[in-house]
Every structure is written in C-alpha cells, then in structure tokens.
A tleap script that builds the chain and sets N, CA, C and O, in Angstrom:
source leaprc.protein.ff14SB
mol = sequence {
  NMET GLY GLU ASN ARG LEU SER SER VAL SER
  ARG ALA ASP SER LEU GLU LYS MET GLY GLU
  PHE TRP ASP GLN HIE ASP PHE THR ASP PHE
  ASP ASP ALA THR ALA SER ASP VAL GLU PHE
  THR VAL ARG CYS GLY ILE PRO LEU GLU PRO
  ASP LEU LEU SER ARG LEU GLU LEU GLN ALA
  ALA ARG ARG GLY VAL SER ALA GLU THR LEU
  VAL ASN LEU TRP LEU GLN GLU LYS LEU ALA
  GLU ALA CVAL
}
set mol.1.N position { 46.902 -1.455 -72.095 }
set mol.1.CA position { 46.635 -2.378 -71.013 }
set mol.1.C position { 46.923 -3.787 -71.500 }
set mol.1.O position { 46.829 -4.082 -72.692 }
set mol.2.N position { 47.275 -4.654 -70.555 }
set mol.2.CA position { 47.595 -6.022 -70.910 }
set mol.2.C position { 46.381 -6.779 -71.403 }
set mol.2.O position { 45.244 -6.333 -71.249 }
set mol.3.N position { 46.632 -7.902 -71.984 }
set mol.3.CA position { 45.565 -8.738 -72.520 }
set mol.3.C position { 44.666 -9.225 -71.384 }
set mol.3.O position { 45.154 -9.668 -70.345 }
set mol.4.N position { 43.344 -9.139 -71.590 }
set mol.4.CA position { 42.346 -9.597 -70.612 }
set mol.4.C position { 42.408 -8.852 -69.283 }
set mol.4.O position { 41.997 -9.389 -68.255 }
set mol.5.N position { 42.912 -7.633 -69.293 }
set mol.5.CA position { 42.958 -6.842 -68.059 }
set mol.5.C position { 41.887 -5.784 -68.122 }
set mol.5.O position { 41.739 -5.098 -69.133 }
set mol.6.N position { 41.138 -5.647 -67.041 }
set mol.6.CA position { 40.088 -4.648 -66.962 }
set mol.6.C position { 40.434 -3.630 -65.889 }
set mol.6.O position { 41.041 -3.965 -64.871 }
set mol.7.N position { 40.044 -2.389 -66.124 }
set mol.7.CA position { 40.192 -1.364 -65.105 }
set mol.7.C position { 39.306 -1.733 -63.929 }
set mol.7.O position { 38.195 -2.228 -64.123 }
set mol.8.N position { 39.783 -1.499 -62.702 }
set mol.8.CA position { 39.039 -1.917 -61.519 }
set mol.8.C position { 37.728 -1.168 -61.326 }
set mol.8.O position { 36.802 -1.718 -60.729 }
set mol.9.N position { 37.617 0.041 -61.798 }
set mol.9.CA position { 36.389 0.815 -61.612 }
set mol.9.C position { 35.562 0.859 -62.889 }
set mol.9.O position { 34.379 0.518 -62.880 }
set mol.10.N position { 36.173 1.271 -63.965 }
set mol.10.CA position { 35.421 1.452 -65.203 }
set mol.10.C position { 35.137 0.132 -65.913 }
set mol.10.O position { 34.255 0.058 -66.769 }
set mol.11.N position { 35.878 -0.893 -65.560 }
set mol.11.CA position { 35.785 -2.202 -66.215 }
set mol.11.C position { 36.161 -2.109 -67.696 }
set mol.11.O position { 35.814 -2.984 -68.489 }
set mol.12.N position { 36.866 -1.050 -68.054 }
set mol.12.CA position { 37.293 -0.848 -69.441 }
set mol.12.C position { 38.481 -1.743 -69.748 }
set mol.12.O position { 39.302 -2.029 -68.877 }
set mol.13.N position { 38.560 -2.178 -70.988 }
set mol.13.CA position { 39.667 -3.035 -71.391 }
set mol.13.C position { 40.659 -2.334 -72.317 }
set mol.13.O position { 41.515 -2.977 -72.925 }
set mol.14.N position { 40.535 -1.005 -72.419 }
set mol.14.CA position { 41.505 -0.238 -73.194 }
set mol.14.C position { 41.608 1.160 -72.585 }
set mol.14.O position { 40.704 1.626 -71.892 }
set mol.15.N position { 42.723 1.807 -72.862 }
set mol.15.CA position { 42.908 3.172 -72.348 }
set mol.15.C position { 41.868 4.120 -72.934 }
set mol.15.O position { 41.400 5.024 -72.243 }
set mol.16.N position { 41.505 3.926 -74.190 }
set mol.16.CA position { 40.499 4.778 -74.828 }
set mol.16.C position { 39.150 4.644 -74.119 }
set mol.16.O position { 38.506 5.650 -73.821 }
set mol.17.N position { 38.724 3.421 -73.850 }
set mol.17.CA position { 37.444 3.211 -73.156 }
set mol.17.C position { 37.495 3.730 -71.725 }
set mol.17.O position { 36.503 4.239 -71.202 }
set mol.18.N position { 38.655 3.597 -71.100 }
set mol.18.CA position { 38.812 4.113 -69.747 }
set mol.18.C position { 38.676 5.636 -69.753 }
set mol.18.O position { 38.034 6.210 -68.873 }
set mol.19.N position { 39.286 6.288 -70.752 }
set mol.19.CA position { 39.172 7.741 -70.874 }
set mol.19.C position { 37.742 8.180 -71.104 }
set mol.19.O position { 37.300 9.172 -70.524 }
set mol.20.N position { 37.014 7.462 -71.937 }
set mol.20.CA position { 35.605 7.771 -72.186 }
set mol.20.C position { 34.791 7.637 -70.902 }
set mol.20.O position { 33.924 8.464 -70.621 }
set mol.21.N position { 35.074 6.594 -70.127 }
set mol.21.CA position { 34.366 6.392 -68.865 }
set mol.21.C position { 34.575 7.580 -67.930 }
set mol.21.O position { 33.614 8.125 -67.387 }
set mol.22.N position { 35.840 7.983 -67.744 }
set mol.22.CA position { 36.130 9.070 -66.808 }
set mol.22.C position { 35.723 10.434 -67.351 }
set mol.22.O position { 35.599 11.386 -66.581 }
set mol.23.N position { 35.515 10.549 -68.658 }
set mol.23.CA position { 34.953 11.784 -69.210 }
set mol.23.C position { 33.504 11.962 -68.761 }
set mol.23.O position { 32.998 13.083 -68.712 }
set mol.24.N position { 32.844 10.864 -68.437 }
set mol.24.CA position { 31.422 10.899 -68.081 }
set mol.24.C position { 31.168 10.659 -66.596 }
set mol.24.O position { 30.020 10.733 -66.157 }
set mol.25.N position { 32.205 10.373 -65.810 }
set mol.25.CA position { 32.038 10.081 -64.386 }
set mol.25.C position { 33.003 10.912 -63.559 }
set mol.25.O position { 33.958 11.485 -64.083 }
set mol.26.N position { 32.746 10.968 -62.285 }
set mol.26.CA position { 33.579 11.692 -61.353 }
set mol.26.C position { 34.039 10.711 -60.277 }
set mol.26.O position { 33.272 9.846 -59.853 }
set mol.27.N position { 35.296 10.847 -59.834 }
set mol.27.CA position { 35.811 9.920 -58.831 }
set mol.27.C position { 34.974 9.924 -57.564 }
set mol.27.O position { 34.841 8.891 -56.908 }
set mol.28.N position { 34.405 11.077 -57.209 }
set mol.28.CA position { 33.627 11.140 -55.967 }
set mol.28.C position { 32.412 10.213 -56.010 }
set mol.28.O position { 31.868 9.864 -54.962 }
set mol.29.N position { 31.980 9.812 -57.208 }
set mol.29.CA position { 30.889 8.848 -57.308 }
set mol.29.C position { 31.328 7.477 -56.784 }
set mol.29.O position { 30.484 6.641 -56.460 }
set mol.30.N position { 32.628 7.243 -56.702 }
set mol.30.CA position { 33.157 5.940 -56.305 }
set mol.30.C position { 33.986 6.016 -55.025 }
set mol.30.O position { 34.607 5.031 -54.625 }
set mol.31.N position { 33.995 7.175 -54.390 }
set mol.31.CA position { 34.796 7.391 -53.185 }
set mol.31.C position { 34.046 6.843 -51.975 }
set mol.31.O position { 33.247 7.546 -51.357 }
set mol.32.N position { 34.305 5.604 -51.650 }
set mol.32.CA position { 33.637 4.972 -50.517 }
set mol.32.C position { 34.675 4.319 -49.620 }
set mol.32.O position { 35.863 4.629 -49.713 }
set mol.33.N position { 34.240 3.429 -48.763 }
set mol.33.CA position { 35.150 2.794 -47.817 }
set mol.33.C position { 36.241 1.975 -48.511 }
set mol.33.O position { 37.289 1.727 -47.915 }
set mol.34.N position { 36.019 1.557 -49.739 }
set mol.34.CA position { 37.025 0.753 -50.429 }
set mol.34.C position { 38.134 1.611 -51.023 }
set mol.34.O position { 39.191 1.093 -51.383 }
set mol.35.N position { 37.907 2.904 -51.130 }
set mol.35.CA position { 38.935 3.805 -51.661 }
set mol.35.C position { 39.822 4.247 -50.502 }
set mol.35.O position { 39.379 4.995 -49.631 }
set mol.36.N position { 41.057 3.793 -50.488 }
set mol.36.CA position { 41.950 4.106 -49.377 }
set mol.36.C position { 42.593 5.480 -49.568 }
set mol.36.O position { 42.838 5.923 -50.690 }
set mol.37.N position { 42.858 6.137 -48.442 }
set mol.37.CA position { 43.562 7.415 -48.471 }
set mol.37.C position { 45.023 7.161 -48.807 }
set mol.37.O position { 45.576 6.112 -48.477 }
set mol.38.N position { 45.633 8.120 -49.458 }
set mol.38.CA position { 47.057 8.023 -49.778 }
set mol.38.C position { 47.759 9.276 -49.300 }
set mol.38.O position { 47.148 10.339 -49.190 }
set mol.39.N position { 49.030 9.148 -49.019 }
set mol.39.CA position { 49.849 10.287 -48.648 }
set mol.39.C position { 50.930 10.443 -49.702 }
set mol.39.O position { 51.429 9.456 -50.243 }
set mol.40.N position { 51.286 11.670 -49.988 }
set mol.40.CA position { 52.345 11.913 -50.949 }
set mol.40.C position { 53.046 13.209 -50.595 }
set mol.40.O position { 52.508 14.048 -49.873 }
set mol.41.N position { 54.226 13.355 -51.100 }
set mol.41.CA position { 55.030 14.541 -50.860 }
set mol.41.C position { 55.094 15.349 -52.147 }
set mol.41.O position { 55.329 14.809 -53.228 }
set mol.42.N position { 54.883 16.640 -52.011 }
set mol.42.CA position { 54.989 17.529 -53.155 }
set mol.42.C position { 56.378 18.159 -53.121 }
set mol.42.O position { 56.791 18.725 -52.109 }
set mol.43.N position { 57.069 18.056 -54.208 }
set mol.43.CA position { 58.404 18.640 -54.300 }
set mol.43.C position { 58.388 19.729 -55.367 }
set mol.43.O position { 57.661 19.644 -56.357 }
set mol.44.N position { 59.192 20.735 -55.144 }
set mol.44.CA position { 59.321 21.770 -56.161 }
set mol.44.C position { 60.802 22.058 -56.361 }
set mol.44.O position { 61.610 21.877 -55.451 }
set mol.45.N position { 61.132 22.488 -57.511 }
set mol.45.CA position { 62.511 22.849 -57.804 }
set mol.45.C position { 62.602 24.353 -57.995 }
set mol.45.O position { 61.910 24.929 -58.835 }
set mol.46.N position { 63.447 24.969 -57.219 }
set mol.46.CA position { 63.645 26.409 -57.344 }
set mol.46.C position { 65.103 26.631 -57.721 }
set mol.46.O position { 66.004 26.254 -56.971 }
set mol.47.N position { 65.337 27.234 -58.864 }
set mol.47.CA position { 66.727 27.451 -59.297 }
set mol.47.C position { 67.467 28.378 -58.331 }
set mol.47.O position { 66.929 29.399 -57.901 }
set mol.48.N position { 68.687 28.015 -58.003 }
set mol.48.CA position { 69.538 28.849 -57.159 }
set mol.48.C position { 70.807 29.197 -57.930 }
set mol.48.O position { 71.273 28.431 -58.774 }
set mol.49.N position { 71.342 30.347 -57.623 }
set mol.49.CA position { 72.625 30.713 -58.198 }
set mol.49.C position { 73.664 29.730 -57.667 }
set mol.49.O position { 73.607 29.358 -56.495 }
set mol.50.N position { 74.600 29.305 -58.491 }
set mol.50.CA position { 75.592 28.305 -58.048 }
set mol.50.C position { 76.329 28.692 -56.771 }
set mol.50.O position { 76.539 27.848 -55.899 }
set mol.51.N position { 76.721 29.955 -56.652 }
set mol.51.CA position { 77.438 30.400 -55.454 }
set mol.51.C position { 76.535 30.318 -54.220 }
set mol.51.O position { 76.983 29.922 -53.144 }
set mol.52.N position { 75.288 30.685 -54.379 }
set mol.52.CA position { 74.340 30.621 -53.274 }
set mol.52.C position { 74.134 29.172 -52.831 }
set mol.52.O position { 74.083 28.890 -51.633 }
set mol.53.N position { 74.016 28.267 -53.780 }
set mol.53.CA position { 73.856 26.843 -53.457 }
set mol.53.C position { 75.082 26.324 -52.717 }
set mol.53.O position { 74.942 25.575 -51.750 }
set mol.54.N position { 76.263 26.699 -53.144 }
set mol.54.CA position { 77.490 26.263 -52.468 }
set mol.54.C position { 77.521 26.742 -51.025 }
set mol.54.O position { 77.859 25.983 -50.117 }
set mol.55.N position { 77.168 28.005 -50.821 }
set mol.55.CA position { 77.151 28.556 -49.464 }
set mol.55.C position { 76.092 27.869 -48.608 }
set mol.55.O position { 76.316 27.604 -47.428 }
set mol.56.N position { 74.939 27.583 -49.208 }
set mol.56.CA position { 73.871 26.881 -48.493 }
set mol.56.C position { 74.328 25.482 -48.078 }
set mol.56.O position { 74.122 25.071 -46.936 }
set mol.57.N position { 74.948 24.754 -49.007 }
set mol.57.CA position { 75.426 23.408 -48.703 }
set mol.57.C position { 76.498 23.419 -47.610 }
set mol.57.O position { 76.548 22.512 -46.780 }
set mol.58.N position { 77.339 24.425 -47.610 }
set mol.58.CA position { 78.365 24.561 -46.577 }
set mol.58.C position { 77.723 24.781 -45.213 }
set mol.58.O position { 78.101 24.136 -44.235 }
set mol.59.N position { 76.751 25.692 -45.145 }
set mol.59.CA position { 76.058 25.948 -43.879 }
set mol.59.C position { 75.306 24.704 -43.390 }
set mol.59.O position { 75.303 24.404 -42.196 }
set mol.60.N position { 74.686 24.002 -44.298 }
set mol.60.CA position { 73.955 22.789 -43.927 }
set mol.60.C position { 74.921 21.739 -43.376 }
set mol.60.O position { 74.631 21.102 -42.364 }
set mol.61.N position { 76.055 21.560 -44.029 }
set mol.61.CA position { 77.049 20.588 -43.561 }
set mol.61.C position { 77.555 20.948 -42.170 }
set mol.61.O position { 77.751 20.067 -41.333 }
set mol.62.N position { 77.768 22.232 -41.922 }
set mol.62.CA position { 78.223 22.679 -40.599 }
set mol.62.C position { 77.199 22.351 -39.519 }
set mol.62.O position { 77.556 22.104 -38.367 }
set mol.63.N position { 75.932 22.351 -39.897 }
set mol.63.CA position { 74.863 22.072 -38.932 }
set mol.63.C position { 74.481 20.588 -38.900 }
set mol.63.O position { 73.678 20.165 -38.068 }
set mol.64.N position { 75.053 19.813 -39.801 }
set mol.64.CA position { 74.769 18.382 -39.831 }
set mol.64.C position { 73.397 18.030 -40.376 }
set mol.64.O position { 72.814 17.015 -39.996 }
set mol.65.N position { 72.876 18.876 -41.277 }
set mol.65.CA position { 71.573 18.616 -41.893 }
set mol.65.C position { 71.714 18.733 -43.405 }
set mol.65.O position { 72.729 19.215 -43.909 }
set mol.66.N position { 70.699 18.294 -44.114 }
set mol.66.CA position { 70.716 18.436 -45.568 }
set mol.66.C position { 70.407 19.880 -45.948 }
set mol.66.O position { 69.847 20.637 -45.154 }
set mol.67.N position { 70.773 20.246 -47.156 }
set mol.67.CA position { 70.463 21.591 -47.653 }
set mol.67.C position { 68.954 21.804 -47.679 }
set mol.67.O position { 68.476 22.894 -47.365 }
set mol.68.N position { 68.199 20.768 -48.053 }
set mol.68.CA position { 66.734 20.881 -48.100 }
set mol.68.C position { 66.156 21.167 -46.713 }
set mol.68.O position { 65.252 21.990 -46.568 }
set mol.69.N position { 66.687 20.478 -45.690 }
set mol.69.CA position { 66.212 20.694 -44.324 }
set mol.69.C position { 66.520 22.113 -43.871 }
set mol.69.O position { 65.676 22.773 -43.263 }
set mol.70.N position { 67.724 22.582 -44.164 }
set mol.70.CA position { 68.103 23.933 -43.754 }
set mol.70.C position { 67.236 24.979 -44.447 }
set mol.70.O position { 66.807 25.941 -43.810 }
set mol.71.N position { 66.975 24.808 -45.719 }
set mol.71.CA position { 66.105 25.745 -46.443 }
set mol.71.C position { 64.720 25.774 -45.804 }
set mol.71.O position { 64.159 26.848 -45.584 }
set mol.72.N position { 64.169 24.604 -45.508 }
set mol.72.CA position { 62.839 24.555 -44.886 }
set mol.72.C position { 62.841 25.238 -43.523 }
set mol.72.O position { 61.908 25.977 -43.210 }
set mol.73.N position { 63.859 25.008 -42.713 }
set mol.73.CA position { 63.937 25.650 -41.397 }
set mol.73.C position { 64.020 27.166 -41.534 }
set mol.73.O position { 63.303 27.899 -40.853 }
set mol.74.N position { 64.897 27.627 -42.413 }
set mol.74.CA position { 65.054 29.070 -42.597 }
set mol.74.C position { 63.785 29.707 -43.148 }
set mol.74.O position { 63.404 30.793 -42.713 }
set mol.75.N position { 63.131 29.057 -44.087 }
set mol.75.CA position { 61.886 29.619 -44.622 }
set mol.75.C position { 60.806 29.677 -43.552 }
set mol.75.O position { 60.070 30.660 -43.461 }
set mol.76.N position { 60.709 28.625 -42.740 }
set mol.76.CA position { 59.724 28.648 -41.651 }
set mol.76.C position { 60.006 29.791 -40.689 }
set mol.76.O position { 59.081 30.494 -40.282 }
set mol.77.N position { 61.254 29.986 -40.321 }
set mol.77.CA position { 61.626 31.085 -39.426 }
set mol.77.C position { 61.256 32.429 -40.031 }
set mol.77.O position { 60.661 33.276 -39.365 }
set mol.78.N position { 61.607 32.619 -41.291 }
set mol.78.CA position { 61.359 33.901 -41.971 }
set mol.78.C position { 59.862 34.181 -42.087 }
set mol.78.O position { 59.419 35.309 -41.869 }
set mol.79.N position { 59.093 33.166 -42.427 }
set mol.79.CA position { 57.651 33.344 -42.558 }
set mol.79.C position { 57.007 33.619 -41.196 }
set mol.79.O position { 56.054 34.393 -41.109 }
set mol.80.N position { 57.512 33.001 -40.149 }
set mol.80.CA position { 56.984 33.263 -38.800 }
set mol.80.C position { 57.264 34.708 -38.393 }
set mol.80.O position { 56.428 35.336 -37.743 }
set mol.81.N position { 58.412 35.234 -38.761 }
set mol.81.CA position { 58.751 36.636 -38.479 }
set mol.81.C position { 57.853 37.599 -39.226 }
set mol.81.O position { 57.570 38.696 -38.745 }
set mol.82.N position { 57.404 37.188 -40.406 }
set mol.82.CA position { 56.628 38.078 -41.273 }
set mol.82.C position { 55.181 38.242 -40.830 }
set mol.82.O position { 54.468 39.104 -41.343 }
set mol.83.N position { 54.749 37.430 -39.892 }
set mol.83.CA position { 53.336 37.477 -39.456 }
set mol.83.C position { 53.103 38.638 -38.530 }
set mol.83.O position { 51.983 38.840 -38.063 }
savepdb mol mol.pdb
quit
C-alpha cells in the first residue's frame, strides 16, 4: 500500500495488517447502506476443437452474431428441450 494510505474498513496501513483484520472479521459485519451492490460478468473458457470453432464462427457470421452469442443461444435452446 502507498505511504500514509489506510484501508477504508480495516484502517490497516499494510497488506499484512489488512489480512490479519479480515482473518478475524466477516464482510457481513460491515454490509450496510454504504456498501454498494456491484454487477459483474462471469466468463468461462471451454476448449473447442479447431475445426468445430471454425464451423461455429462461420455459422455465427452467417447469422450476423458473435460466436459467443450463437453458443449461448444454442445452449439455451438445447437446455430448454431437455426439460
């Protein structure tokens, strides 16, 4: 941490002291109106065979969407069928 910088919650002035603080506390003890909600996207990487990826990219281009969008659409369709 920079010189004269304190953690906003633990008031620790080093990473070691900050770690000690969080070893003894839980975030829910500080989860109040001042703690804002955040949104984030979870991404995963699934290896594909090169030929399969090429065919997927070709189909996506024909439909005017990204390969990621096409995969998500197809997976949603397949999972809906499986119910």
